[in-house]
C-alpha positions in Angstrom: 134.6 87.5 86.1 131.6 89.0 87.5 133.9 89.2 90.6 136.3 91.2 88.6 133.6 93.7 87.2 131.9 94.8 90.6 135.7 95.2 92.2 136.0 98.0 90.0 132.6 100.0 91.1 131.4 98.9 94.0 133.4 98.5 97.7 134.7 96.0 98.7 132.4 94.4 101.6 129.9 94.4 98.8 131.2 92.7 96.0 131.0 89.6 97.2 127.6 89.9 97.6 126.5 91.7 94.9 127.7 88.7 92.9 125.8 86.0 94.6 122.5 88.4 94.6 123.3 88.7 90.7 124.3 84.6 90.1 120.8 84.2 91.6 118.7 86.0 90.6 120.2 85.5 86.5 118.9 81.0 88.3 116.2 82.5 88.9 114.6 84.0 86.3 116.3 81.3 83.7 115.6 78.5 85.5 113.1 76.9 83.1 113.9 79.6 79.8 116.0 79.4 77.1 119.5 81.9 78.2 120.5 85.0 76.3 123.0 85.1 73.8 125.0 87.2 74.9 124.8 86.3 78.9 127.6 87.7 80.0 126.1 91.4 78.9 122.6 89.9 81.2 124.7 89.0 84.3 127.2 92.6 84.6 123.9 94.7 83.3 122.0 92.6 85.9 125.1 93.2 88.7 125.8 97.2 87.7 121.6 97.4 88.3 122.0 95.6 91.8 124.7 97.7 92.9 122.2 101.5 91.7 119.4 99.4 93.2 121.1 99.9 97.0 122.9 103.2 96.3 119.6 105.0 96.1 118.3 102.0 99.4 121.2 104.2 100.8 120.2 107.6 99.6 116.6 107.2 101.1 117.9 105.9 104.3 120.4 108.5 104.3 117.4 111.5 103.8 115.0 109.9 106.3 117.7 110.5 108.9 116.8 114.5 108.5 113.0 114.2 106.5 111.1 111.3 109.3 108.7 111.9 106.8 110.3 109.3 105.2 110.1 106.8 106.8 113.1 103.8 106.5 111.7 102.5 103.6 114.2 101.4 101.7 114.7 97.7 102.9 117.3 96.4 105.4 120.8 97.7 105.5 123.2 96.6 102.5 126.6 94.6 104.0 129.5 97.3 104.7 127.9 100.0 105.4 127.7 101.9 108.4 124.1 101.3 110.6 122.9 104.2 111.7 120.0 102.3 113.2 120.6 104.1 116.0 120.4 107.7 114.2 117.0 106.5 113.4 115.7 106.4 116.6 114.3 109.3 117.6 112.0 109.7 114.5 110.6 105.9 116.1 108.8 108.4 118.5 107.0 109.4 115.3 103.3 107.3 115.5 101.2 106.6 113.1 98.9 109.1 114.6 101.3 112.3 115.2 102.2 111.8 111.0 98.0 111.0 110.2 97.5 114.1 111.8 99.8 116.0 110.2 98.7 114.3 106.9 95.4 115.0 107.1 96.5 119.0 107.5 97.8 119.4 103.8 95.6 120.8 101.5 93.2 118.3 99.7 95.8 117.8 96.8 98.8 116.8 98.0 97.1 114.7 100.4 95.1 112.6 99.0 98.6 112.2 96.4 100.4 111.6 100.0 98.4 108.9 100.8 97.9 107.5 97.7 101.6 107.8 98.9 101.8 105.9 101.9 100.1 103.0 100.2 103.1 102.0 98.3 101.5 103.5 95.1 104.6 104.9 92.5 105.1 108.1 90.8 103.3 106.5 87.2 100.6 105.2 88.8 99.4 107.8 91.7 99.9 109.7 87.6 97.3 107.9 86.3 95.1 107.1 89.0 94.8 110.8 89.1 94.8 112.0 85.8 97.3 113.9 86.4 101.9 114.2 85.0 103.8 112.1 86.8 105.3 115.6 87.7 103.2 116.9 89.0 103.1 114.0 91.8 105.9 114.4 92.0 106.0 118.7 92.8 103.1 117.8 95.2 105.0 115.0 97.1 107.7 117.1 97.7 105.6 120.1 98.9 103.6 118.0 100.9 107.1 116.9 102.6 108.4 119.8 102.9 104.8 120.9 105.0 105.4 117.3 107.2 108.8 118.6 108.1 107.8 121.3 109.4 105.3 119.8 110.9 106.3 116.5 112.3 109.7 117.7 113.2 108.6 119.8 116.7 107.0 117.1 117.5 110.5 114.7 117.6 112.2 117.5 118.4 110.8 118.1 121.6 110.9 114.8 122.7 114.3 114.3 122.1 114.8 116.9 125.6 
C-alpha cells in the first residue's frame, strides 16, 4: 500500500527508503501507545512529509552551491540524487575565520540575527528572542546572506585559479 502510494510522486530510487523510514517512524511513534484510528492516513501523511523534507533538503543543498553562506546543513545525500560533493569543494575553502570576519561586517541588527541563525535557532525562536516579527527575521537573514555572498565570493573565486 505505502509503496504504491510513494510511486505516485517519488523517484523510483527513493521509494523503498521512504517506505522503510516511514514504517520505522510509525513503530517509534506508537511502540508503547495506542494505535491511531486511521493508521493508513497516518502512514501516508508521514510518507508525504518525509518526501517533502527530502525535497527541501535538496533545495537547500542546491542553493548552497551558488551561495557559500548557506553551507551544507541539509544532512546526508538522499539515495537516487546526484552527488554534488565535488561541486561543493570550492566552498570548503572558506574558513570559519573568513565567515566570521564577513559576519562581523554586517550591520548590527543583521549580524545579531545571523549569529542566532548560525547557532541553529529557527526564525520563530529568533523572533521571540529579539522581540520582532518572524517576517523581519526572514528579511534580515535574506539581506545578511546577500551581503555575505558579496563579501565571500571573491575569496572563493580568488582561490580557484
